[in-house]
C-alpha positions in Angstrom: 76.6 97.9 62.2 73.9 96.5 61.5 70.7 96.2 64.5 70.3 93.0 66.5 73.9 91.9 66.8 75.6 92.2 69.8 78.0 95.1 68.6 77.8 98.3 70.1 76.3 101.0 67.9 77.5 103.7 66.7 75.9 107.9 68.0 76.5 108.7 64.2 73.2 106.0 63.1 70.4 107.4 61.4 67.7 105.2 63.4 68.8 107.4 66.5 68.2 110.9 67.6 70.5 112.0 70.2 70.4 115.4 72.6 71.5 117.0 75.1 69.4 118.4 78.0 68.9 121.0 80.6 70.9 119.1 82.9 73.8 118.1 80.4 72.6 114.6 80.3 73.1 112.5 77.2 69.7 111.1 75.3 69.3 108.7 73.0 66.4 108.0 71.4 65.7 105.0 68.7 62.5 104.2 66.8 59.6 102.6 68.5 60.6 99.2 70.9 64.2 100.1 71.1 66.0 100.5 75.0 68.3 103.8 74.4 70.8 102.4 71.2 69.6 99.3 70.9 66.7 97.3 69.3 65.7 94.5 71.0 67.3 91.7 69.4 70.7 93.3 69.9 69.7 93.6 73.3 68.3 90.3 74.6 71.7 89.3 72.5 73.9 91.5 75.2 71.5 90.9 78.5 72.0 87.2 76.9 75.6 87.6 77.0 75.8 89.5 80.4 74.1 86.3 81.7 76.5 84.0 80.9 79.1 85.9 81.8 77.3 86.2 85.3 76.7 82.3 85.7 80.4 81.7 84.8 82.1 84.0 87.7 83.9 82.2 90.3 83.3 82.9 93.9 85.2 80.6 95.4 89.0 82.3 96.7 92.0 79.1 95.1 95.6 79.3 96.2 98.0 78.8 93.7 100.8 78.4 96.1 100.8 76.9 99.2 104.5 78.3 99.7 103.2 81.8 99.6 100.3 81.2 101.5 102.2 78.9 104.5 105.0 81.9 104.9 101.6 84.9 104.6 100.7 82.7 107.9 103.6 82.7 109.6 104.2 86.2 109.2 102.7 89.0 112.1 100.1 91.3 111.3 98.4 94.3 113.3 94.6 94.5 112.0 95.0 92.1 109.3 98.2 94.0 107.6 102.0 92.5 108.0 104.0 94.7 109.9 107.4 93.6 111.2 108.4 92.7 114.8 110.4 96.7 115.4 107.4 98.1 114.7 105.7 95.6 116.9 107.0 96.7 119.4 106.7 100.5 118.9 103.3 99.5 119.0 103.3 97.8 122.3 105.1 100.7 123.7 102.9 103.4 122.4 100.1 101.9 123.8 
């Protein structure tokens, strides 16, 4: 793949020098101005795509099935977990 495209680059690209240091870490060196294995244009495209995806994340929880929600709300819970009535009685007797 050519540089400047949003696609991952191959580690066998002749523009890159790949090596392992004394600590076993992989180092990727490219031409001047490159960050790791990415040209400035390619990196800019990747960052732009990341920011677009981040802006479209949905943080509000949406209930798909009201029936399931109502059933879950009516069940017994201990510390947020569902329990059976038998388990609830055993917990009360133990404490």
